[in-house]
C-alpha positions in Angstrom: -31.1 -0.7 11.3 -31.4 -3.4 8.7 -28.2 -4.6 7.2 -29.9 -5.9 4.0 -30.5 -3.9 0.9 -33.8 -3.4 -1.0 -32.5 -3.6 -4.5 -33.0 -7.1 -6.0 -31.5 -6.6 -9.5 -28.6 -4.9 -11.2 -28.9 -1.2 -12.0 -28.2 -0.8 -15.7 -28.3 2.9 -16.4 -28.1 6.3 -14.8 -31.9 6.7 -15.1 -32.4 3.4 -13.1 -30.0 4.7 -10.5 -31.8 8.0 -10.1 -35.1 6.2 -9.8 -33.8 3.9 -7.2 -32.1 6.9 -5.4 -35.5 8.4 -5.0 -36.8 5.2 -3.3 -33.8 5.2 -1.0 -34.2 8.8 -0.2 -37.8 8.4 0.6 -36.9 5.7 3.2 -33.8 7.5 4.5 -35.4 10.9 4.9 -38.9 9.6 5.8 -38.3 10.7 9.3 -36.1 13.7 9.9 -35.9 12.7 13.6 -33.7 9.7 14.4 -31.3 8.3 16.9 -27.7 7.7 15.9 -25.5 5.4 17.9 -21.7 5.4 17.1 -20.6 1.9 16.1 -16.9 2.6 15.6 -14.2 0.5 17.1 -13.7 2.9 20.0 -17.4 3.0 21.0 -17.6 -0.8 20.6 -14.9 -1.1 23.1 -17.0 1.0 25.5 -20.1 -1.2 25.0 -22.1 0.5 22.2 -23.5 -2.9 21.0 -25.1 -3.4 24.4 -26.5 0.1 24.2 -27.9 -0.6 20.8 -29.4 -3.8 22.0 -31.0 -2.0 24.9 -32.5 0.5 22.4 -34.0 -2.3 20.4 -35.4 -4.0 23.4 -37.0 -0.9 25.0 -38.4 0.3 21.7 -40.0 -3.1 21.2 -41.3 -3.0 24.8 -42.8 0.5 24.3 -44.2 -0.4 20.8 -42.1 2.2 19.2 -39.8 0.1 16.9 -41.5 1.5 13.7 -41.8 5.0 15.0 -38.3 5.8 16.3 -35.6 5.3 13.6 -32.4 3.9 15.1 -29.1 3.9 13.2 -25.9 2.1 14.2 -23.4 4.2 12.3 -19.6 4.5 11.9 -17.2 6.4 14.1 -18.3 9.9 15.1 -14.7 10.9 15.9 -14.9 11.7 19.6 -13.7 8.3 20.5 -12.7 8.5 24.1 -16.2 9.9 25.0 -18.0 6.8 23.7 -20.5 5.2 23.5 -21.9 8.3 21.8 -25.6 8.9 21.0 -26.8 11.8 18.9 -30.5 12.7 18.5 -31.2 14.3 15.1 -32.1 16.8 13.7 -31.4 18.8 16.9 -28.0 17.0 17.2 -28.4 16.6 21.0 -25.1 14.9 22.0 -24.9 12.3 24.8 -21.6 10.8 25.8 -20.5 7.7 27.8 -24.0 6.3 27.4 -24.9 3.1 29.3 -27.7 0.6 28.7 -29.4 1.9 31.8 -29.6 5.4 30.2 -31.5 4.2 27.1 -35.1 4.3 28.3 -34.7 7.9 29.5 -33.1 8.9 26.2 -36.2 7.5 24.3 -38.9 8.7 26.7 -37.5 12.0 28.0 -35.3 13.3 25.1 -36.6 11.8 21.9 -40.3 11.9 22.7 -40.5 15.0 25.0 -37.4 17.0 24.2 -36.0 17.0 27.8 -32.3 17.1 28.3 -30.5 14.5 30.5 -27.9 16.6 32.2 -25.6 13.8 33.4 -25.0 12.6 29.8 -23.9 15.9 28.4 -20.3 16.8 27.5 -18.7 19.3 29.9 -15.9 21.6 28.8 -12.7 20.5 30.7 -11.8 24.1 31.6 -15.1 25.9 32.1 -17.1 22.8 33.2 -20.0 24.1 31.2 -22.5 21.5 30.0 -23.0 21.6 26.2 -26.2 20.2 24.7 -25.6 20.2 20.9 -22.9 18.5 19.0 -22.1 21.6 16.8 -21.5 23.7 20.0 -18.9 21.3 21.4 -15.4 22.8 20.8 -14.1 19.4 19.5 -16.6 19.6 16.6 -17.0 23.4 16.3 -13.9 24.2 14.3 -13.8 21.0 12.2 -14.7 20.9 8.6 -16.0 17.3 8.0 -16.0 17.0 4.2 -14.9 13.4 4.2 -15.9 12.3 7.7 -19.2 14.0 7.9 -21.4 11.2 6.7 -20.0 8.7 9.2 -22.4 9.6 12.0 -25.5 9.5 9.7 -25.5 6.3 7.7 -25.4 2.6 8.3 -22.1 1.4 6.9 -23.7 -2.0 6.0 -26.3 -0.3 3.9 -25.5 0.8 0.4 -29.0 2.2 0.2 -28.1 4.8 2.8 -25.0 5.8 0.8 -27.1 6.1 -2.4 -29.8 8.1 -0.5 -27.3 10.8 0.4 -25.9 11.0 -3.2 -23.6 8.0 -3.4 -22.4 6.9 -6.8 -23.7 10.1 -8.5 -20.1 11.1 -9.1 -19.5 7.8 -10.8 -22.4 8.4 -13.1 -21.2 11.9 -13.9 -17.7 10.5 -14.8 -18.8 7.5 -16.8 -21.3 9.4 -19.0 -20.2 13.0 -19.1 -16.4 13.1 -18.7 -13.4 11.7 -20.6 -10.7 10.0 -18.6 -8.3 12.9 -19.3 -11.0 15.3 -18.1 -11.3 13.5 -14.8 -7.6 13.7 -14.2 -7.6 17.4 -15.1 -10.4 18.0 -12.6 -8.4 16.3 -9.9 -5.4 18.3 -10.9 -7.2 21.6 -10.6 -8.5 20.6 -7.2 -4.9 20.3 -5.9 -5.6 17.0 -4.1 -2.4 15.4 -2.7 -1.9 12.0 -1.3 -3.1 11.9 2.3 -1.1 8.9 3.4 2.5 9.9 3.3 4.6 12.4 1.4 1.7 14.3 -0.1 2.5 13.5 -3.8 0.2 15.3 -6.2 -2.6 12.8 -6.9 -3.4 13.8 -10.5 0.3 13.7 -11.5 0.4 10.1 -10.3 -2.8 9.2 -12.1 -1.5 10.7 -15.4 1.8 8.9 -15.1 0.0 5.6 -14.6 -2.4 6.2 -17.5 0.4 7.2 -19.9 2.8 4.4 -18.8 3.5 1.7 -21.5 1.7 -1.6 -21.0 1.9 -4.2 -23.7 -1.4 -5.9 -22.8 -3.0 -2.7 -21.5 -3.2 -4.0 -17.9 -3.0 -1.4 -15.1 -3.9 -1.7 -11.5 -5.2 0.7 -8.8 -4.6 -0.1 -5.1 -6.1 1.4 -2.0 -3.5 1.4 0.9 -5.5 0.6 4.0 -2.5 -0.7 5.9 -2.1 2.3 8.3 0.6 1.1 10.6 1.5 4.3 12.5 1.1 4.2 16.3 -1.9 6.3 17.3 -3.3 6.6 13.8 -6.8 5.3 13.0 -8.2 7.6 10.4 -8.3 5.2 7.5 -9.7 2.5 9.6 -12.6 4.7 10.7 -13.4 5.9 7.2 -13.4 2.2 6.0 -15.6 1.2 9.0 -18.1 4.0 8.6 -18.3 4.8 4.9 -16.6 2.1 2.7 -18.7 3.0 -0.4 -17.0 6.4 -0.6 -13.7 4.7 -0.9 -15.0 2.2 -3.5 -16.6 4.9 -5.6 -13.4 6.9 -5.5 -11.4 3.9 -6.7 -13.8 3.2 -9.6 -13.5 6.8 -10.7 -9.7 6.7 -10.5 -9.7 3.4 -12.4 -11.8 4.9 -15.2 -9.4 7.9 -15.4 -6.3 5.7 -15.4 -7.6 2.9 -17.7 -7.6 0.2 -15.1 -10.0 -2.7 -14.8 -8.7 -4.3 -11.6 -8.2 -2.9 -8.2 -7.3 -4.1 -4.8 -7.6 -2.9 -1.2 -4.6 -3.9 0.9 -6.0 -3.9 4.4 -4.5 -4.7 7.8 -5.5 -8.1 9.2 -5.9 -6.3 12.6 -8.8 -4.3 11.3 -11.7 -6.9 11.5 -14.5 -4.4 11.6 -13.2 -2.4 8.6 -12.6 -5.7 6.8 -16.2 -6.7 7.5 -17.8 -3.4 6.3 -15.6 -3.4 3.2 -16.4 -7.0 2.3 -20.2 -6.3 2.7 -19.9 -3.0 0.7 -18.0 -4.7 -2.2 -20.6 -7.5 -2.2 -23.5 -5.0 -2.4 -21.7 -2.9 -5.1 -21.3 -6.0 -7.2 -25.0 -6.9 -6.8 -26.1 -3.4 -7.7 -23.8 -3.2 -10.8 -21.3 -0.6 -9.6 -18.6 -3.3 -9.9 -18.2 -5.9 -12.6 -18.9 -5.8 -16.3 -20.5 -2.9 -18.1 -21.0 -0.7 -15.0 -24.3 1.2 -15.3 -24.4 0.3 -19.0 -21.4 2.4 -19.7 -19.2 -0.3 -21.2 -16.6 0.2 -18.5 -15.5 -2.9 -16.5 -13.9 -2.9 -13.1 -13.4 -5.2 -10.2 -12.0 -4.9 -6.7 -10.4 -7.6 -4.6 -9.2 -7.6 -1.0 -5.6 -8.4 0.1 -5.0 -8.8 3.8 -1.7 -7.6 5.2 0.1 -9.2 8.1 0.6 -6.0 10.0 4.2 -5.1 8.9 4.8 -1.4 9.2 7.2 -1.4 6.2 4.3 -2.6 4.0 2.9 0.9 4.1 5.7 1.7 1.6 4.4 1.3 -1.9 7.0 -1.2 -3.3 7.0 -3.3 -0.1 3.2 -3.4 -0.2 3.2 -4.6 -3.8 5.8 -7.3 -3.0 3.6 -8.5 -0.2 0.6 -8.7 -2.5 2.6 -10.8 -4.9 3.3 -13.3 -2.2 6.9 -12.2 -1.6 8.6 -10.9 1.5 7.4 -7.3 2.2 10.6 -5.5 1.3 10.9 -2.3 -0.6 13.0 -2.0 -3.8 14.9 1.0 -5.2 12.6 3.2 -7.2 14.7 3.7 -10.2 11.5 2.8 -12.0 8.3 4.2 -10.4 5.5 1.9 -9.6 3.3 4.0 -11.9 5.5 2.5 -14.7 6.2 -1.0 -13.2 4.4 -1.8 -10.0 2.2 -4.8 -9.1 3.3 -7.8 -11.2 5.4 -5.5 -13.3 2.4 -3.5 -14.5 1.7 0.2 -14.2 0.1 0.7 -10.8 -1.5 3.6 -9.0 -1.5 3.5 -5.2 -3.4 5.9 -2.9 -4.6 5.6 0.6 -8.1 5.4 2.0 -8.6 9.1 2.7 -7.3 10.1 -0.7 -9.8 7.9 -2.5 -12.6 9.0 -0.3 -12.0 12.6 -1.4 -12.5 11.9 -5.1 -16.4 11.6 -5.2 -16.7 15.0 -3.5 -14.3 16.6 -5.9 -16.3 15.3 -8.9 -19.7 16.2 -7.5 -18.8 19.6 -6.1 -16.0 20.6 -8.4 -12.3 21.3 -8.2 -12.9 24.9 -7.3 -14.9 23.9 -4.2 -12.1 21.7 -3.0 -9.3 24.1 -3.9 -11.1 27.0 -2.0 -10.1 25.3 1.3 -6.6 25.1 2.5 -3.3 26.8 1.6 -1.6 27.6 -1.7 0.0 24.2 -2.0 -2.0 22.1 0.3 -5.7 22.0 -0.6 -8.8 20.6 1.1 -9.0 19.1 4.6 -7.0 16.5 6.4 -8.1 14.0 9.1 -5.9 13.8 12.1 -5.9 11.3 15.0 -5.4 13.6 17.9 -4.2 11.5 20.8 -1.8 11.6 23.8 -2.0 14.0 26.7 -4.8 16.2 25.4 -8.3 16.5 26.8 -10.3 15.8 23.7 -8.8 12.8 21.8 -10.2 11.4 18.6 -10.4 12.0 14.9 -10.3 15.6 13.7 -10.9 16.8 10.2 -9.5 20.3 9.8 -8.8 22.5 6.8 -5.2 22.5 5.7 -3.4 25.5 7.2 -5.1 25.4 10.6 -2.4 25.9 13.2 -1.2 23.3 15.7 -2.4 25.6 18.4 -6.0 25.6 17.1 -6.0 21.8 16.7 -4.5 21.0 20.1 -6.1 23.8 22.2 -9.3 24.8 20.5 -10.4 21.4 19.2 -8.4 19.2 21.5 -9.3 21.3 24.6 -5.7 21.7 25.7 -3.3 19.5 27.7 -4.7 17.1 30.3 -4.7 17.8 34.0 -3.7 21.4 33.4 -0.1 20.4 32.6 2.2 22.4 30.4 2.4 21.6 26.7 5.8 20.3 25.7 5.7 18.8 22.2 3.6 17.3 19.5 4.7 14.6 17.2 3.2 14.6 13.7 3.6 12.1 10.9 3.9 8.9 12.8 7.0 7.2 14.1 9.1 8.6 11.3 7.8 12.1 11.9 9.2 14.9 14.0 8.5 16.3 17.5 7.8 20.0 17.5 8.1 22.3 20.5 5.8 25.0 22.0 7.5 27.7 19.9 6.0 26.2 16.8 2.4 26.0 18.0 1.3 28.7 15.5 2.7 26.7 12.6 0.1 26.1 9.9 -0.4 22.4 9.4 0.2 21.6 5.8 2.5 19.3 3.8 5.3 21.9 3.1 5.3 23.7 6.5 5.7 20.5 8.5 8.5 19.4 6.2 10.4 22.7 6.6 10.6 22.3 10.4 11.8 18.7 10.3 8.6 16.8 10.6 6.0 15.6 8.1 2.3 15.2 7.5 2.5 11.4 7.1 -0.9 9.7 7.5 -2.1 12.3 10.0 -1.1 11.1 13.4 -0.7 13.8 16.0 0.5 12.8 19.5 0.6 15.5 22.3 3.2 15.4 25.1 3.3 17.4 28.3 6.1 18.4 30.7 6.2 14.9 32.2 7.5 13.4 28.9 11.3 13.0 28.4 12.1 13.8 24.8 15.1 11.5 24.8 12.9 8.6 26.0 10.3 9.4 23.4 12.9 9.4 20.6 14.1 6.0 21.9 10.6 4.7 21.9 10.1 5.5 18.3 13.5 4.2 17.3 12.7 1.0 19.1 9.4 0.7 17.2 11.2 1.3 13.8 14.0 -1.1 14.7 11.5 -3.9 15.2 9.6 -3.0 12.1 12.5 -2.5 9.7 12.6 -5.1 7.0 16.4 -5.2 7.4 17.1 -5.2 3.6 19.5 -2.3 3.6 22.5 -1.7 6.0 21.9 2.0 6.7 18.4 1.3 8.1 19.1 -2.1 9.7 22.3 -1.3 11.4 21.7 2.4 11.7 18.5 1.8 13.8 20.3 -0.8 16.0 23.2 1.6 16.7 20.9 4.6 17.1 18.9 2.7 19.8 22.1 1.7 21.5 23.3 5.3 21.7 19.9 6.5 22.9 20.0 3.9 25.7 23.4 5.3 26.7 21.9 8.8 26.9 18.9 7.7 28.9 21.3 6.1 31.4 23.5 9.1 31.5 26.5 7.2 30.1 29.2 8.9 28.1 30.0 12.5 27.4 28.5 15.1 25.0 30.4 13.4 22.1 27.5 10.8 22.1 25.3 13.5 20.7 27.6 14.1 17.8 27.7 10.4 17.1 23.9 10.3 17.0 23.8 13.3 14.5 26.4 11.7 12.2 24.6 8.4 12.2 21.2 10.1 11.6 22.6 12.0 8.6 23.9 8.8 7.0 20.6 7.1 7.5 18.7 9.9 5.8 20.9 9.8 2.7 21.8 6.2 2.3 18.7 4.2 3.3 16.9 2.4 0.5 13.3 3.5 1.0 11.4 6.5 2.3 10.8 4.8 5.6 14.5 4.3 6.2 15.4 7.8 5.0 12.9 9.3 7.5 13.6 6.9 10.4 16.0 9.3 12.1 13.5 12.1 12.2 12.3 11.6 15.8 15.9 11.8 17.0 17.1 14.7 14.8 14.0 16.7 15.5 14.4 16.3 19.3 18.1 17.3 19.0 17.0 20.3 17.0 14.4 21.5 19.5 15.2 19.8 22.8 19.0 19.5 22.7 19.3 20.7 26.2 17.6 17.5 27.5 20.2 15.3 25.8 22.9 17.5 27.4 21.3 17.3 30.8 21.2 13.5 30.7 24.9 13.3 29.8 26.3 16.3 31.6 24.1 16.6 34.7 22.8 13.1 34.9 19.3 14.5 35.1 16.0 13.6 33.4 13.7 16.6 33.6 10.7 14.5 32.7 11.4 12.1 35.5 11.2 9.1 33.2 14.7 7.7 32.7 15.1 5.4 35.7 18.9 5.5 36.1 18.7 9.2 36.5 15.8 9.8 38.9 15.2 9.4 42.6 11.8 9.3 44.4 11.3 11.1 47.7 8.5 12.1 50.0 7.5 15.8 50.4 7.0 16.0 54.2 4.6 18.9 54.2 2.3 17.1 51.7 2.4 13.6 53.3 -0.4 12.8 55.9 0.6 9.2 56.4 -2.4 7.7 54.6 -0.6 4.5 54.0 -1.7 4.2 50.3 1.9 4.3 48.9 3.1 2.0 51.7 0.4 -0.7 50.7 1.1 -0.4 47.0 4.9 -0.4 46.9 5.9 -3.8 45.4 9.4 -3.7 46.8 8.4 -2.6 50.4 10.7 0.4 49.9 8.5 2.7 51.9 8.3 2.8 55.7 6.5 5.0 58.1 3.7 4.9 60.7 0.1 5.8 59.9 -0.7 9.5 60.0 3.1 10.2 60.1 5.4 11.2 57.3 6.7 8.3 55.2 10.2 7.6 53.9 11.4 6.0 50.6 14.5 3.8 50.9 16.5 4.5 47.7 18.5 1.3 48.0 15.2 -0.7 47.7 13.4 1.6 45.3 13.1 0.3 41.7 11.7 3.6 40.4 8.5 2.0 39.2 6.5 5.1 39.9 3.6 3.4 41.6 3.9 5.5 44.7 3.5 8.7 42.7 0.6 7.2 40.7 -1.5 6.3 43.8 -0.7 9.3 45.9 -3.7 11.7 46.0 -1.9 14.5 47.8 1.1 15.1 45.5 3.4 14.0 48.3 5.9 12.2 46.0 8.7 14.1 44.3 10.9 12.9 41.5 14.3 14.4 40.9 
């Protein structure tokens, strides 16, 4: 549990590193049996720090502090079930753990092997209790190549990372490979950028290495800005295993010929910023950063740049403008950033997940990485699976796994037994895909072909209570507020698009409004300055492509089938279901409900503001919306 390191001097050679790794491994693997407590942001919100403190206090009280290893780790992925506790090596999995459960976990499970039934995960369909983490459907079909170490190591301890093989890829690169050989290995692996359009990583590295630079200065940047609603993959990698990202950046810098790197990280990510800061400090102390790394003669440093939370700064040129102290606005890419990027120098930008893949590729080989995935999309991808799905959290799946497998096998299906309606992939600029595409393989090219995108890996599930017009309006509103406003097609296009969608949601206008929306969207796709503006119409165009009838119903029939658009809905009481319990009567803020106790109630439409509270509080499904 210590957040201090045991190394007191700089490591000057591969031999010294391997000798020190043996020391770290001896400590790390001294006891195969240990207790892992998830310390990610989600579990911290559920009280995992109090649980950890309870573990410390009770272990001290029982005199077991030195006998029961306890590790506060990074995110385990199953975020909504936290706080999570896993007992290794059996991988006994406990969810929603409270401080009051801790003593029993130590005495009954850790010491005696007894299972605490109330803390087990239960399948949402079969209600079966599952003991082991690897048997839980959420984890069973995952392939955690990048995320797998998160639940096993202390993110504040570089020793833990070294113990499991950390910085061995860096040693291999610095002493056994030429820069061109590193790029070639990454090229053979098929690694593509995991944060946006899926650009081939090695091609970008090679372009940056070969770009002309009068003084030889080149930069590498890690994009940890991650502004998509519902996306938190990069944050969790940075919180749980920052050294993997740092090692990947050093390897990339060596291959490119860069001696200075930066991590551009969101200011709203305090825990990730803290783990990254500590990891960089330790890496400098150990000699993995700075001058003459491991005695190789290669110099490299990494600084931190904190972003202000602007969504547009996820775009490469806007991000670099922000780093230069300018307004975070994109520029036209007549010249690529690999030729002239940060301060006019050749610059290579990859996101957190892309950099974290690099050490594995070097250690295990390009063929190992390329053996997973599809023909053009190799390896795994981490998705944040959220929305109306039973098992929400972070999912690392092989490229090519279908939407159905991710949502229903890993995600456990739609909540409350509702009918699946759509899934949005690729963030606010992504597309919304219908049930007919559930067997679509999830990879860069397949998603693009059907009008969506991989993006950073956000995946938001919707059920039959969602209105697709309203969802499109929500994302357009988000993009409207986040647009930098530099170019007219994006700035004015989003304003007018939002206005037209408001008209549809209110049932105003005829079917010609749909044609206006389509024309506007096509102009935005072609004429906007940056990739964000060009993809901003995707939520609308994809819903028109797959859910056009809902737009038509709003305008022609003045009906919202999801029961969301207030001007088009009416609440009423279903007499046969109402038992006059008075709950809706007491909770209605407008006093629009009347009726006597134990008699059927009535909703007065002239007073009803369509807030939906009556439906939310009714336990007997006695409120209808039409």
